[in-house]
C-alpha positions, -999 to +999 in steps of 0.1 A: +498+150-487+517+175-512+504+182-540+533+205-549+558+219-531+586+245-538+620+250-527+646+283-518+634+285-562+650+315-581+649+323-618+666+358-634+659+365-669+684+390-690+661+424-697+683+444-720+711+448-697+692+443-663+686+409-647+651+409-640+644+386-608+614+361-620+615+340-584+636+357-562+641+326-529+602+312-534+591+288-514+556+274-514+534+235-506+501+229-519+479+204-506+466+179-523+428+190-533+433+225-527+422+256-553+452+283-552+451+316-569+484+328-578+485+370-578+505+393-589+514+424-612+529+420-648+562+404-640+554+398-600+563+367-613+530+343-609+533+326-644+572+318-636+558+303-606+529+281-625+553+274-657+586+263-627+558+238-610+544+225-646+582+221-653+578+242-684+609+269-673+643+261-664+652+272-625+686+293-620+686+274-587+661+254-563+639+222-560+602+209-578+580+185-564+547+174-574+529+142-567+564+131-543+582+131-571+611+162-575+606+173-614+637+204-618+664+174-626+642+148-645+648+146-687+626+164-714+613+125-712+606+127-679+589+156-678+564+149-704+552+114-692+549+133-658+527+160-673+506+138-698+498+114-666+495+143-636+490+174-649+466+193-668+468+226-683+445+255-693+457+279-706+445+317-718+448+309-756+427+281-751+457+260-774+431+239-791+439+221-827+423+242-849+411+212-873+401+188-849+365+188-833+356+193-800+357+157-786+388+152-809+406+174-793+396+160-759+407+128-771+439+141-779+458+131-745+441+104-743+451+088-774+489+102-769+481+078-734+469+045-753+436+048-742+415+027-764+391+038-790+359+027-772+368+045-741+384+079-755+349+081-771+326+076-735+353+093-713+352+127-743+312+125-739+312+126-705+334+149-696+321+171-725+286+174-709+302+177-674+315+216-684+282+220-702+292+210-742+269+177-743+259+181-782+289+197-798+311+175-797+313+176-835+318+215-834+359+225-842+367+259-824+357+280-854+324+273-849+323+278-813+324+308-788+355+317-761+340+304-734+328+273-752+363+269-768+381+269-730+353+250-715+369+222-742+406+229-731+390+229-693+379+192-705+408+184-722+431+188-692+407+170-669+395+140-688+422+123-677+414+125-642+446+147-630+461+154-597+466+187-608+453+214-633+475+243-639+457+279-651+475+307-667+450+339-668+418+310-679+393+340-680+416+361-693+395+367-727+366+358-718+334+380-711+324+383-676+292+363-677+317+328-694+343+342-672+322+339-639+305+305-656+337+284-660+350+297-621+324+279-613+332+254-632+364+248-618+351+251-582+328+223-588+355+199-603+374+211-576+355+194-549+337+174-564+370+151-580+390+168-554+418+177-585+435+205-573+441+233-587+466+262-592+457+295-613+477+326-618+452+353-623+444+391-621+406+382-620+384+392-586+361+364-594+384+342-599+401+348-564+368+353-549+365+310-552+400+304-535+403+285-511+439+306-503+452+330-520+489+339-528+505+373-536+532+379-553+557+412-562+589+411-576+594+374-577+586+368-537+553+360-520+547+390-504+513+371-489+499+338-484+461+340-472+440+312-460+410+324-469+388+286-448+414+302-412+387+317-389 
């Protein structure tokens, strides 16, 4: 079954007196449980495509389907509900709430979902342990390294077991050792839980773990390599 299906996506930005085609008639289908990397030079369209899949950008035209639901024509409220239940996000800048502890950051999404406090506590402890942060739940972001903060962000993204995780340059601010550990964690979560990952990246180490590598240039998909083929 398709986790994501994009049909004829077009998106143009105005930059000065020029029109920049961020997405130029893009079609892509991603099956459940896949591990896909989107690769492109800066301005090539990978982040715009990721944002379109997450319902974060308004398109000029085209259709976006996530978990069998067409999202490009949803209201803001409907999109918020879909993201809350179906999609986890991991950003380059972590986007943690600085006044909350690691545990509280992870629990935040579940709190919005209405999950009871006892269940939130158990799930947050379990997921922090799973991402290698057991015993660090009481630390605030400023008391953690960049790699640890990104692991908190990953834990927050996956604690509710979304069907899809979207990650935008998740290793960009990390050293090589921490980047390797993070991407191994992604691969393990993909295999263990069947979570679909779509990652926009320049990082060759991330691409090495991908089951599928989609290369973009000037808003178009120019290569789509299934690394499992053959």
